[in-house]
Backbone as ProteinMPNN parsed JSONL, in Angstrom:
{"seq_chain_A": "MEALEMQTMDDKIIITINKKATDSNFLINFFNRLRIEELIKKAEFKSEILKLSEEIKKNWWEKNKKKFLEEAE", "coords_chain_A": {"N_chain_A": [[-18.353, -13.017, -30.529], [-17.206, -9.813, -29.564], [-15.514, -6.633, -30.628], [-13.574, -5.197, -29.267], [-12.544, -6.93, -25.713], [-12.476, -6.763, -22.6], [-10.866, -7.605, -19.415], [-10.67, -7.884, -15.89], [-8.427, -8.763, -13.804], [-6.927, -9.346, -10.685], [-3.947, -8.061, -10.476], [-4.251, -7.552, -13.268], [-4.872, -6.356, -16.636], [-6.549, -8.013, -18.914], [-6.875, -8.152, -22.655], [-8.87, -8.973, -25.208], [-8.721, -9.346, -28.532], [-10.765, -9.093, -31.757], [-9.848, -10.53, -34.467], [-10.838, -10.671, -36.749], [-12.508, -7.633, -36.963], [-10.523, -5.979, -36.421], [-7.628, -4.646, -37.825], [-3.595, -5.297, -38.694], [-2.289, -2.89, -39.449], [-3.592, -0.919, -37.079], [-3.468, -2.419, -34.426], [-0.878, -2.527, -34.187], [-0.136, 0.446, -34.339], [-1.966, 1.26, -31.944], [-0.382, -0.519, -29.536], [1.53, 1.116, -29.704], [1.059, 3.531, -29.172], [0.074, 3.088, -26.416], [2.649, 2.558, -25.401], [4.385, 5.254, -25.51], [2.52, 6.299, -24.044], [3.051, 5.035, -21.679], [6.293, 5.832, -21.062], [6.025, 8.43, -20.954], [4.601, 8.823, -18.522], [6.726, 7.47, -16.941], [8.865, 9.55, -16.859], [7.61, 11.943, -15.909], [6.832, 14.852, -16.05], [7.358, 18.012, -15.584], [4.887, 20.46, -14.385], [5.37, 23.214, -16.15], [6.786, 22.501, -18.193], [4.457, 21.042, -19.107], [2.934, 22.921, -19.47], [4.34, 24.381, -21.766], [4.479, 23.176, -23.509], [1.848, 23.322, -24.084], [0.947, 25.687, -24.683], [2.995, 25.358, -27.23], [1.48, 23.883, -29.128], [-0.572, 25.412, -29.605], [0.122, 27.932, -30.428], [1.002, 26.948, -32.986], [-1.176, 25.94, -34.193], [-2.674, 27.992, -34.174], [-1.501, 29.108, -36.371], [-1.672, 27.615, -38.454], [-4.217, 26.239, -39.042], [-6.218, 27.259, -41.141], [-5.717, 26.712, -43.7], [-5.404, 23.48, -42.814], [-8.402, 23.64, -42.36], [-9.55, 25.273, -44.623], [-9.228, 23.197, -46.687], [-10.64, 20.478, -45.629], [-13.191, 21.875, -46.118]], "CA_chain_A": [[-17.294, -12.074, -29.725], [-17.286, -8.378, -29.626], [-14.158, -5.977, -31.38], [-12.761, -5.518, -28.132], [-13.358, -7.28, -24.697], [-11.526, -6.262, -21.398], [-10.989, -8.422, -17.776], [-9.486, -7.344, -14.618], [-7.644, -9.857, -13.165], [-5.647, -8.822, -9.582], [-2.556, -6.711, -10.877], [-3.85, -7.054, -14.948], [-6.205, -6.158, -17.364], [-6.323, -8.694, -20.428], [-7.536, -7.412, -23.954], [-8.622, -10.081, -26.142], [-9.189, -8.184, -29.577], [-11.085, -9.868, -32.411], [-8.764, -10.148, -35.703], [-11.491, -10.008, -38.106], [-12.599, -6.554, -36.577], [-9.8, -4.854, -36.829], [-6.244, -4.965, -39.12], [-2.405, -5.022, -37.761], [-1.456, -1.462, -38.439], [-4.485, -0.117, -35.797], [-2.833, -2.773, -33.591], [0.827, -1.651, -34.015], [-0.71, 1.956, -33.912], [-2.281, 1.128, -30.073], [0.357, -0.234, -28.577], [2.644, 1.981, -30.119], [0.182, 4.563, -28.317], [0.54, 2.604, -24.93], [4.323, 2.977, -24.984], [4.245, 6.354, -25.053], [1.836, 6.94, -22.618], [3.91, 4.562, -20.321], [7.293, 6.661, -21.073], [5.863, 9.859, -20.402], [4.552, 8.785, -17.119], [8.02, 7.789, -16.245], [9.583, 10.538, -17.106], [7.413, 13.003, -14.317], [7.535, 15.986, -16.522], [6.971, 18.999, -14.549], [3.884, 20.964, -15.25], [6.194, 24.669, -16.571], [6.967, 21.495, -19.344], [3.445, 20.874, -19.854], [2.243, 24.76, -19.908], [5.187, 25.215, -22.93], [4.264, 21.97, -24.682], [0.248, 23.135, -24.631], [1.095, 27.076, -25.712], [3.113, 25.564, -28.696], [0.355, 23.316, -29.945], [-1.989, 26.848, -29.775], [0.613, 28.829, -31.668], [0.702, 26.022, -34.683], [-2.953, 25.797, -34.754], [-3.475, 29.237, -34.305], [-0.31, 29.546, -37.529], [-2.249, 26.361, -39.743], [-5.446, 26.098, -39.222], [-6.846, 28.276, -42.225], [-4.922, 25.501, -44.173], [-6.607, 22.564, -43.075], [-9.913, 24.25, -42.501], [-9.777, 25.259, -46.055], [-9.297, 21.609, -47.025], [-12.3, 20.202, -45.168], [-14.37, 22.52, -47.467]], "C_chain_A": [[-17.508, -10.485, -29.959], [-16.059, -8.141, -29.848], [-13.249, -6.344, -30.098], [-13.401, -6.15, -26.758], [-12.075, -6.911, -23.71], [-11.826, -7.007, -19.763], [-10.207, -8.025, -17.259], [-9.824, -8.487, -13.874], [-6.409, -9.498, -12.015], [-5.257, -7.704, -10.127], [-2.861, -6.541, -12.629], [-4.922, -6.922, -15.061], [-5.976, -6.929, -18.999], [-7.55, -7.769, -21.293], [-7.749, -8.365, -24.583], [-9.547, -9.006, -27.606], [-9.188, -9.157, -30.792], [-10.404, -9.604, -33.87], [-9.398, -10.048, -36.471], [-12.268, -8.588, -37.923], [-11.929, -5.826, -36.558], [-8.1, -5.16, -38.015], [-4.501, -4.684, -38.114], [-2.16, -3.338, -37.642], [-2.406, -0.229, -37.316], [-3.697, -1.146, -34.483], [-1.279, -1.762, -32.839], [0.322, -0.121, -33.188], [-1.007, 2.609, -32.093], [-1.049, 0.468, -29.484], [1.678, 0.1, -28.897], [2.565, 3.151, -28.943], [0.39, 4.663, -26.557], [1.835, 2.732, -24.504], [4.682, 4.264, -24.494], [4.216, 6.811, -24.341], [3.32, 6.347, -21.312], [5.292, 5.093, -19.877], [7.003, 7.902, -20.265], [5.366, 9.904, -18.886], [5.793, 8.43, -16.298], [8.768, 8.972, -16.356], [8.898, 11.615, -16.821], [8.024, 14.087, -15.12], [6.5, 16.686, -15.341], [5.666, 19.778, -15.178], [4.163, 22.532, -15.673], [6.411, 23.316, -17.959], [5.952, 21.313, -20.404], [2.435, 22.001, -20.519], [2.731, 24.887, -21.37], [4.334, 24.363, -23.794], [2.425, 22.86, -25.267], [0.394, 24.607, -25.388], [2.07, 26.663, -27.082], [2.518, 24.703, -29.511], [-0.527, 24.178, -30.274], [-1.294, 27.238, -30.203], [0.433, 28.345, -32.957], [-0.203, 25.713, -35.047], [-3.19, 26.826, -34.741], [-2.604, 29.517, -36.505], [-0.982, 29.01, -38.515], [-3.416, 26.152, -39.711], [-6.129, 26.082, -40.523], [-6.54, 26.961, -43.364], [-6.03, 24.035, -44.176], [-8.572, 22.796, -42.629], [-10.275, 24.011, -43.858], [-10.25, 24.082, -47.257], [-10.574, 20.653, -46.744], [-13.079, 20.762, -45.656], [-14.654, 21.53, -48.533]], "O_chain_A": [[-18.263, -10.251, -30.903], [-15.24, -8.994, -29.505], [-12.51, -7.309, -29.905], [-14.607, -5.988, -26.569], [-10.908, -6.812, -24.088], [-12.878, -6.891, -19.134], [-9.104, -7.734, -17.722], [-10.868, -9.002, -13.473], [-5.222, -9.391, -12.325], [-5.876, -6.652, -10.28], [-2.176, -5.797, -13.331], [-5.849, -7.127, -14.277], [-5.375, -6.451, -19.961], [-8.527, -7.105, -20.949], [-6.705, -9.0, -24.734], [-10.546, -8.287, -27.588], [-8.23, -9.882, -31.061], [-10.457, -8.473, -34.353], [-8.962, -9.303, -37.348], [-12.797, -8.304, -38.998], [-12.383, -4.687, -36.665], [-7.957, -6.044, -38.859], [-4.389, -4.007, -37.092], [-1.96, -2.643, -36.646], [-2.042, 0.879, -36.922], [-3.338, -0.486, -33.507], [-0.896, -1.03, -31.927], [0.38, 0.25, -32.016], [-0.647, 3.565, -31.407], [-0.593, 1.258, -28.657], [2.709, -0.444, -28.502], [3.419, 3.567, -28.16], [0.665, 5.576, -25.779], [2.125, 2.994, -23.336], [5.167, 4.477, -23.382], [5.026, 7.531, -23.759], [4.095, 6.923, -20.548], [5.642, 4.976, -18.703], [7.553, 8.293, -19.235], [5.655, 10.833, -18.132], [5.982, 8.919, -15.184], [9.459, 9.101, -15.345], [9.369, 12.595, -17.399], [9.222, 14.371, -15.098], [5.552, 16.321, -14.646], [5.449, 19.703, -16.388], [3.16, 23.236, -15.558], [5.769, 23.754, -18.914], [6.024, 21.327, -21.633], [1.64, 22.038, -21.457], [1.968, 25.344, -22.221], [3.591, 24.807, -24.67], [1.984, 22.939, -26.414], [0.014, 24.722, -26.553], [2.032, 27.461, -28.018], [2.935, 24.653, -30.668], [-1.322, 23.905, -31.173], [-1.787, 27.186, -31.33], [-0.095, 28.958, -33.885], [-0.339, 25.193, -36.154], [-4.199, 27.022, -35.418], [-3.169, 29.97, -37.5], [-1.058, 29.673, -39.55], [-3.762, 25.697, -40.801], [-6.581, 25.037, -40.99], [-7.534, 26.333, -43.729], [-6.911, 23.648, -44.943], [-9.566, 22.072, -42.702], [-10.954, 23.093, -44.315], [-11.076, 24.037, -48.168], [-11.327, 20.208, -47.61], [-14.097, 20.078, -45.755], [-15.403, 21.824, -49.465]]}, "name": "protein", "num_of_chains": 1, "seq": "MEALEMQTMDDKIIITINKKATDSNFLINFFNRLRIEELIKKAEFKSEILKLSEEIKKNWWEKNKKKFLEEAE"}
């Protein structure tokens, strides 16, 4: 068995995860991420909000990248 297997059936996707290939923290993070993605789709953000989000991330990175790049060396 592979670590992850996926099947599609009518209106469902079935994901099978090998317990030996992953840990519970991975699964918790995975399902939290799926839930967040679902909530984002339901929120139907307007393009202006998404542009603002990108600008905030860009500005944050410009202010903080030196710290992270120095730590990586």
